[in-house]
C-alpha positions in Angstrom: 81.7 133.5 84.0 80.8 132.7 87.4 80.5 128.3 88.4 78.9 127.5 90.9 79.7 123.8 92.2 77.6 121.6 94.7 80.0 119.5 96.3 83.5 118.5 96.8 83.9 115.0 96.7 85.7 113.2 93.4 83.4 114.3 90.7 82.8 118.2 92.0 86.8 119.1 92.7 87.6 117.3 89.1 85.3 119.4 87.6 86.5 122.5 89.2 90.1 121.5 88.7 89.4 121.3 84.6 87.8 124.5 84.1 90.2 126.5 86.2 92.7 125.0 84.0 90.6 125.7 80.7 89.6 128.9 82.0 91.6 130.1 84.6 90.0 133.5 84.6 86.7 132.5 85.4 85.6 132.5 89.1 85.0 128.9 90.1 83.0 128.0 93.2 82.8 125.0 95.2 80.2 124.5 97.9 80.9 121.6 100.8 78.9 120.8 103.5 81.3 118.6 105.4 85.1 120.0 106.7 86.8 118.1 103.5 87.4 118.0 100.1 88.7 115.6 97.0 87.6 113.2 100.5 87.9 109.3 99.9 84.5 107.3 101.5 85.7 104.2 99.9 89.5 104.4 101.9 87.4 104.1 105.5 87.5 100.3 106.0 91.1 100.6 105.4 91.4 103.4 108.1 89.4 101.3 110.4 91.3 98.2 109.5 94.7 100.1 110.3 96.3 99.7 107.0 95.8 103.8 106.5 97.5 105.2 109.6 96.1 108.4 109.5 92.6 110.1 108.6 94.4 113.2 106.3 95.6 110.6 104.0 91.9 109.7 103.1 91.6 113.5 101.3 93.8 113.1 97.7 94.4 117.1 98.5 94.1 120.1 101.0 91.8 122.4 101.3 94.8 125.3 100.5 95.8 123.1 97.9 92.4 123.9 95.6 92.6 127.5 96.9 96.2 128.6 96.2 97.7 126.0 93.5 94.4 126.2 91.2 93.0 129.6 91.9 89.2 127.5 93.2 87.3 129.3 95.8 86.6 126.5 98.4 84.0 126.7 100.8 84.1 124.2 103.2 81.2 123.3 106.3 78.7 125.1 103.6 75.6 123.5 103.1 73.6 124.6 99.6 69.7 124.8 101.3 68.3 126.2 97.7 68.8 126.6 94.3 67.5 129.5 92.2 68.0 130.7 88.5 71.2 132.3 88.6 71.7 132.1 92.0 72.2 129.6 94.9 71.5 129.8 98.8 73.9 129.0 101.0 74.5 128.2 105.1 77.3 128.9 106.3 79.0 130.1 109.5 75.4 129.9 111.1 74.1 132.2 108.5 72.3 131.8 104.9 74.6 134.0 102.0 73.6 134.3 98.3 76.2 133.8 95.5 75.3 134.1 91.7 75.9 131.7 88.8 76.4 131.6 85.0 77.0 128.0 85.1 76.2 125.1 87.9 77.1 121.5 88.5 75.4 118.9 90.9 78.1 117.1 92.4 76.0 116.1 95.4 77.2 112.4 95.3 74.9 109.9 97.2 73.4 109.4 100.5 73.4 106.0 102.9 70.1 104.1 102.7 68.7 103.1 106.1 66.3 100.3 107.4 63.9 102.5 109.0 62.9 99.8 111.4 62.5 100.8 115.4 65.4 101.8 118.1 67.6 103.2 114.5 68.4 106.0 116.2 70.4 104.8 119.2 73.8 105.2 119.6 75.9 103.3 118.2 74.5 102.6 114.9 76.6 104.1 112.4 76.6 104.4 108.3 80.4 104.5 106.6 80.1 106.4 103.6 80.4 109.6 104.7 83.9 110.9 105.5 83.1 112.5 108.3 82.3 109.8 110.1 85.5 107.8 109.6 87.2 108.5 113.1 84.1 108.3 114.9 83.3 104.6 113.3 87.3 103.3 114.3 87.2 104.8 117.4 84.0 102.8 118.4 84.8 99.8 117.0 88.1 100.0 118.9 86.2 100.0 122.0 83.7 97.7 120.9 83.7 93.6 121.6 80.8 92.4 119.7 80.3 94.2 116.2 77.5 93.7 113.8 76.7 94.5 110.2 74.0 95.0 108.4 74.8 94.5 105.1 77.5 92.5 102.4 78.0 94.6 99.8 81.2 95.6 98.7 81.8 98.3 102.1 80.0 95.4 104.1 82.3 93.0 103.4 85.3 95.2 103.5 84.1 96.8 106.5 84.0 93.0 108.3 87.7 92.1 106.9 88.8 95.3 108.4 87.1 95.3 112.2 87.7 91.7 112.3 91.5 92.4 111.9 90.9 94.2 114.9 90.2 91.4 117.1 86.9 91.8 117.2 83.7 89.5 117.0 82.0 90.5 113.9 78.5 89.4 112.9 77.2 89.9 108.9 73.5 90.1 108.4 72.6 90.1 105.0 68.6 89.9 103.7 70.0 88.1 100.3 70.6 84.3 100.5 74.4 84.9 99.8 77.4 88.0 100.9 78.1 90.1 97.3 74.6 89.9 95.6 75.3 91.2 93.0 76.9 88.0 92.1 76.6 84.7 90.5 76.1 81.9 93.1 79.7 79.9 91.9 81.5 82.9 92.7 79.7 84.2 95.8 79.8 80.6 96.8 84.0 80.6 97.3 82.9 84.5 99.1 81.1 82.8 101.6 83.7 79.9 102.4 85.9 82.5 103.3 84.1 85.0 105.2 82.4 82.2 107.6 86.2 81.6 108.3 86.5 84.8 110.7 83.3 86.2 111.0 79.2 84.9 111.8 77.7 85.3 108.5 73.9 85.4 108.7 72.2 84.9 105.5 69.1 85.1 104.2 68.0 87.7 107.6 66.1 90.8 107.8 67.0 93.3 110.6 63.5 94.3 111.9 64.6 96.4 115.2 67.4 97.7 117.2 67.3 97.3 120.9 69.0 99.2 123.7 68.4 102.0 126.3 70.6 104.5 125.7 72.8 102.9 123.1 72.6 100.0 120.9 72.6 96.4 122.5 71.2 94.2 120.4 69.9 94.1 116.6 66.5 91.8 116.1 65.9 89.9 112.9 63.3 87.9 111.5 65.1 84.8 112.9 67.4 85.8 116.4 69.0 88.1 118.4 72.6 89.4 118.4 74.4 91.3 120.9 76.8 94.3 119.8 78.0 97.4 121.0 78.5 98.8 117.8 76.0 98.5 114.7 77.2 99.3 111.1 74.6 99.9 108.3 76.2 99.0 105.0 72.7 98.4 102.8 73.4 100.2 100.1 73.2 104.2 99.0 70.9 106.4 96.9 71.7 109.7 94.7 71.5 112.9 96.7 69.0 114.9 95.0 67.1 116.4 97.7 67.9 120.0 96.3 68.2 119.2 92.3 64.9 117.5 92.0 63.2 120.9 92.8 65.1 122.8 89.9 65.8 120.0 87.3 64.5 116.1 86.1 65.4 113.1 87.7 65.9 109.9 85.8 64.1 106.4 86.2 66.9 105.7 89.0 65.8 108.2 91.1 69.2 110.5 90.0 69.5 112.9 87.9 69.2 112.7 84.5 71.8 113.7 82.3 73.4 113.5 78.0 77.2 112.2 77.8 77.9 115.9 78.1 76.8 115.7 81.4 73.8 118.3 81.0 70.6 118.1 83.0 67.1 119.2 81.6 68.2 123.5 82.3 70.7 125.2 80.2 74.0 125.9 81.7 73.5 123.0 84.7 75.2 120.0 85.0 75.4 117.2 86.8 78.4 114.4 87.6 79.1 111.7 90.2 77.4 109.7 92.3 74.0 111.5 92.2 74.0 111.4 88.0 72.7 109.0 85.9 74.8 108.1 83.2 75.3 104.9 80.1 75.5 101.3 81.2 78.2 100.3 78.2 77.0 97.0 78.2 73.8 97.3 78.0 74.0 100.8 76.2 70.5 102.1 78.7 70.4 104.5 81.3 72.1 103.3 84.5 73.3 105.1 87.9 76.6 103.9 88.6 77.7 105.3 92.2 81.7 104.2 91.8 84.3 106.6 92.3 85.9 105.9 89.2 83.0 107.1 86.8 82.8 109.9 89.0 86.0 111.1 88.7 85.7 110.6 84.9 82.2 112.0 85.0 83.7 115.2 86.9 86.0 116.0 84.2 83.5 115.5 81.3 81.6 118.1 83.2 84.6 120.8 83.5 85.4 120.6 80.1 81.6 121.4 78.7 81.1 124.0 81.2 84.6 125.7 80.1 82.9 125.6 76.6 84.5 122.6 74.9 82.8 119.5 73.8 84.0 116.1 75.2 81.2 113.2 76.0 81.3 110.7 78.6 80.3 107.0 77.0 79.7 105.4 80.5 80.7 102.7 82.7 80.7 98.7 83.4 80.6 98.8 87.1 84.0 97.6 86.9 84.9 96.8 90.9 87.9 95.2 92.9 87.6 94.3 96.7 88.9 91.7 98.7 88.5 89.5 102.2 91.6 88.4 103.6 93.8 87.0 101.0 90.9 86.0 98.7 90.8 88.9 96.0 87.0 89.4 94.4 86.1 91.1 91.1 83.8 92.2 88.4 83.2 93.9 85.4 79.8 94.1 83.0 77.2 92.0 84.2 76.6 88.6 86.0 74.2 86.0 84.6 71.1 87.0 86.7 71.6 90.5 85.8 72.0 89.9 82.1 68.8 87.4 82.5 66.9 90.1 84.0 68.0 92.8 81.0 66.4 89.9 78.6 69.8 88.8 77.2 69.7 85.1 76.0 73.1 84.0 78.1 75.4 81.2 77.8 78.1 81.2 80.9 81.6 79.6 81.7 82.6 78.8 85.2 86.1 77.9 85.7 89.1 76.9 88.4 92.7 77.2 87.3 96.1 77.9 88.6 97.5 81.4 88.2 101.4 80.4 87.5 102.8 77.7 85.8 102.4 74.1 87.4 106.2 74.1 88.1 105.9 77.4 90.6 103.9 78.2 93.7 101.0 80.1 93.1 97.0 80.2 93.6 93.9 79.5 92.3 91.0 82.0 90.4 87.7 81.4 90.2 86.3 82.7 87.0 83.1 82.9 85.5 82.4 84.6 82.1 79.7 85.4 80.7 78.2 86.4 77.1 75.2 86.1 74.6 73.9 83.3 72.5 76.2 85.7 69.4 79.1 85.5 71.7 79.3 88.9 72.6 80.9 89.5 76.0 78.3 90.9 78.8 80.6 90.0 82.2 83.6 88.9 83.9 83.4 87.6 87.5 86.1 86.2 89.8 87.5 85.3 93.3 91.0 84.2 94.1 94.9 84.7 93.3 95.8 87.5 90.9 92.2 89.0 90.3 93.0 92.1 89.5 95.0 91.6 86.1 92.0 90.0 84.9 89.3 92.4 85.9 91.3 95.3 84.1 92.0 93.0 81.0 88.3 91.7 81.0 87.0 95.9 81.3 89.3 96.3 78.4 87.1 93.9 76.1 83.8 94.7 77.1 84.5 98.9 77.2 85.4 98.0 73.2 82.2 95.8 72.5 84.5 92.4 72.1 83.6 88.9 71.8 84.5 85.7 73.0 87.0 85.0 69.9 88.1 88.7 71.2 88.8 87.4 74.6 90.3 84.2 73.4 92.7 85.9 70.7 93.7 88.6 73.2 98.0 88.5 73.6 97.3 88.2 77.5 101.4 88.4 78.2 102.6 85.0 79.9 104.7 85.4 82.6 105.2 82.0 84.3 105.1 83.5 88.2 101.5 85.0 87.8 100.4 83.8 84.7 100.0 80.6 82.7 100.2 80.0 78.6 96.3 79.3 78.5 95.3 82.3 80.6 92.4 81.6 83.1 90.2 84.3 80.6 91.5 82.4 77.7 90.4 79.2 78.9 87.0 80.5 79.6 86.4 81.7 76.3 87.6 78.1 75.4 84.9 76.6 77.6 82.2 78.8 75.7 83.3 78.0 72.1 81.8 74.2 72.8 78.3 76.1 74.2 78.3 78.7 70.7 78.8 76.4 68.6 82.8 77.4 67.6 85.3 74.7 66.7 
């Protein structure tokens, strides 16, 4: 049996490894357009900022590990140019080659959104979602004094943190009214306050052009002009489905439509990772959730099913963690604004609490919990100290469809240096009791 996998990122290599583990005699081929596999674009900001010393550390395993230890036929610098029934055409080594397949997986990931404004082709304007660009981004950041980052989602915030740590002047331009726009205003205000201590934060501004002679020298918005030696565009990503769209059906989001077995509209064709739709666990609806942890699990499920066994992917919560300087930031499930857009009748509680016992030094955590009128948990957001442990707990509760009472009665362990007898999650749940009419 011949299995062809297009894309050697998280989903692709996980699927390939699973197929070979279950069907060691099958021929598993992976075609990756870059020179790396099992790569981690999410690590680029940490490499740029110096937390990761060597670029090679951004790849979980090297190519030879997959070829020798796992028996996977890995093709790097190989771009798939077309897909047909039972055959793919690949551009590699300067010419086109054809390969046969019995089962096929699209794991083509996502690509950076462009602004589509004048001057965007100038040198010195980069995106950071492609691991191939990591070394270029770092080198240019090191040699720049004024850096403008367009977008303040997760990558924008992390790049602002990383480059400001290099001692550069950083300006962040965001078209929305707050940084990390997926978060509600209460949490975003805390993030904004922390960012403004270190970078110039320009909110509600839209980039209309770049200017420069041979390279970028200035970013023009609808409100002002900002000189720069380097501009980083971090305004989001699109599912990379150019090839797939000619062969299989896409979903409403523009990503590849799949079922819970990661099967597509064609028999023996699968999709996983950032190019594929899945289910939002909270809403129960089809959604596009381009994150590393879901991509790995989708790849695992795809691999099991390609191998002829049975496994279903239940979906994702969009659980995420990031930070800016010493401020930890996290979210699982829906924000209040997202829940309202999804048609929920919402109640919420926002609290500020210590994260340690009163008699020990500690920090503050700002926490927002969102639920529906029946008490079902919909989402948790947090910023401050010891955020990650609360988001992990919230993710487990949300994944299991728990309600506010479940959160209140969950036996969160008490350890005075990092938690309280009344954990912040419990305090927030208790605050929601009053709004839900619970004694």
